[in-house]
N, C-alpha and C positions, 0 to 999 in steps of 0.2 A: 667542879669534879672530874680530872681526868683517868681514864681507862687504856688503856691500851685493849683491843679486844682481836681473836683470834680469829681469821676470816671464815672457818666456819659455824662461827657466832656470831654475824652478823643478822641469817633473821631471827634469833632471840633478842639479841640486843632490839631491831627494828623492832618486832612485836613488843616490848615492853614500853618500847616509845610513849610519853606520854604530849595530849597537846596542849600548846601555848607555852611548849617547851624550848628555848636556843639551843641545838645541838650543831656541835662541828667535828664533822671528822678528816684527818687526814690519814691519808691512804698512802701505802708504801708503794712506790711509783713501779714497782715491778708489778705489783697488782689491782695496779690502777684500773685496768679494762672488768675483771669481772667484779670485783670489790663494787665502783661507782655502779656496776648496772645492780646488783642484787639491794645495795643501798636506795635506789630512786627507786625501781621500783617495790619497796618494802613500804617506803614513804609515802611517796604521791596514787598508785595503783593499789596496795592492798590499803592501807591507811587513808589513802585519802585527806590526807596533811596538802595545806597548804603552803606557801613562804616565798622567799628569795632565796635563789641560784645564785652565785656569785663563782663567775667564768674568769678562771686565769690564764688557764692553757689553751681552749675553745673557743674559736666564732660562735656566736647566739646561732647563725643558720645551719654553722657545724653542727650543734647542738640541736636544734628543732629536729635536721636528721636524722638526728642518732637516735631520738626519741622515739618517734615518730615509727622509727626501724625495728621498736623494739618495743613498739603498742603500749608506752606509759606516757597519757596527755599531761600535756604542758598549759593548757586551763587558769587552774589558778597558781603558777609556777609565777612571780615577778623573778627575773634576768636581770643582770645588773650587769655585762657586758666590758670586762676592765682588757681586752684581747683585740679587736675585733679594728683599732687606731692603728694597733701598729703592726697589723696585718700586712 
């Protein structure tokens, strides 16, 4: 099922996520940084979910630095870096 969610409802959507589900967030590029951070904080820090993060626009090292700067633990996240070889 696909739903469009306004940015101000991201926290509500993340709060209602159930464990063991597959979720794909497609983010408007103009709002990427603010929405991306809300989703990561909600899913990783608040809900304490583990999962797979596929990055196609930021190299792994830059992403880990970004997570550390925002106090988001990456211990339970498996990263698939699809950009580093091409950078």
